[in-house]
C-alpha positions as CSV (number, residue, x, y, z in Angstrom):
1,X,13.0,-8.5,123.1
2,X,14.4,-6.7,126.4
3,X,13.5,-3.2,126.8
4,X,17.6,-2.3,128.0
5,X,20.5,-3.2,126.5
6,X,22.6,-5.4,129.4
7,X,25.9,-4.2,128.7
8,X,25.2,-0.5,128.3
9,X,21.2,0.5,129.5
10,X,20.8,1.6,126.2
11,X,16.6,1.7,125.8
12,X,15.4,0.0,122.5
13,X,12.1,1.3,121.9
14,X,12.3,5.4,121.4
15,X,8.8,6.1,121.4
16,X,5.8,3.9,120.7
17,X,5.7,2.6,117.5
18,X,9.1,2.8,116.9
19,X,9.9,-0.4,115.7
20,X,6.9,-0.4,112.2
21,X,10.3,0.7,110.2
22,X,11.2,-3.0,111.3
23,X,7.7,-4.0,109.7
24,X,9.1,-3.1,106.2
25,X,12.4,-4.8,106.2
26,X,10.9,-8.1,107.1
27,X,8.2,-7.5,104.3
28,X,10.5,-6.3,102.2
29,X,13.0,-9.3,102.9
30,X,10.2,-11.6,102.2
31,X,9.2,-10.3,99.4
32,X,12.5,-10.8,98.1
33,X,12.7,-14.1,98.7
34,X,9.8,-15.7,97.7
35,X,10.0,-13.9,94.4
36,X,13.3,-15.5,94.1
37,X,12.2,-18.7,95.0
38,X,9.2,-18.6,92.7
39,X,11.5,-18.0,89.4
40,X,14.5,-20.0,90.2
41,X,11.7,-23.0,91.3
42,X,9.5,-22.4,88.3
43,X,11.4,-21.6,85.3
44,X,14.9,-23.1,86.5
45,X,13.4,-26.4,88.1
46,X,10.0,-26.4,86.2
47,X,7.6,-27.0,88.7
48,X,4.0,-26.0,89.0
49,X,2.2,-23.3,90.1
50,X,0.4,-25.8,92.1
51,X,3.5,-27.4,93.6
52,X,4.7,-24.3,94.9
53,X,1.8,-22.8,95.8
54,X,1.8,-24.5,99.6
55,X,5.8,-24.3,100.4
56,X,5.8,-20.9,99.0
57,X,3.2,-20.1,101.0
58,X,4.6,-21.4,104.7
59,X,7.5,-20.0,103.5
60,X,5.7,-16.8,103.7
61,X,4.6,-17.4,106.9
62,X,7.9,-18.9,108.9
63,X,10.1,-17.1,107.5
64,X,8.9,-13.7,109.2
65,X,8.6,-15.6,112.5
66,X,11.9,-16.3,112.5
67,X,13.6,-12.9,110.8
68,X,11.5,-10.7,113.5
69,X,13.9,-9.9,115.7
70,X,17.1,-9.3,113.2
71,X,14.5,-7.1,111.0
72,X,14.5,-5.0,114.7
73,X,17.9,-5.5,115.2
74,X,18.7,-4.2,111.4
75,X,15.7,-0.9,112.2
76,X,18.0,0.2,115.5
77,X,21.2,-0.4,113.9
78,X,19.8,2.0,110.4
79,X,18.8,4.5,113.2
80,X,21.9,4.1,114.9
81,X,24.0,4.8,112.0
82,X,21.8,7.4,110.6
83,X,20.7,9.9,113.8
84,X,23.1,9.1,116.7
85,X,22.2,12.0,118.8
86,X,18.8,10.3,119.8
87,X,20.9,7.1,121.1
88,X,22.4,8.3,124.3
89,X,21.8,6.1,127.3
90,X,18.8,6.7,129.7
91,X,18.9,6.2,133.0
92,X,15.9,6.8,134.8
C-alpha cells in the first residue's frame, strides 16, 4: 500500500496501528460470508459437514487476503466520513 495518495498527497496511515479497525471489517465480512455459505450449502444444497469443511476453511484463508486492501479502504473512508478534520493533506 502506498504511504500517500499520488493525486492529493494525503497521508494514509494517520498513526501507528491506524488500520487495526480494518481487521474488524475484514473479520466481520469473512464471518458473515462463511456463515451464509455454510447455511445455504448445508441446509439447502444438503452437503455434509465433511464435504464443506475443506472448501470453507480455504475460503477463510483466501478471502481475507483478497479483501485486505478493500477493508483498509473502507476503514479509511469511514474515518474520513466521520472525522473530516484529521484529513488535511500533510506536506512534510
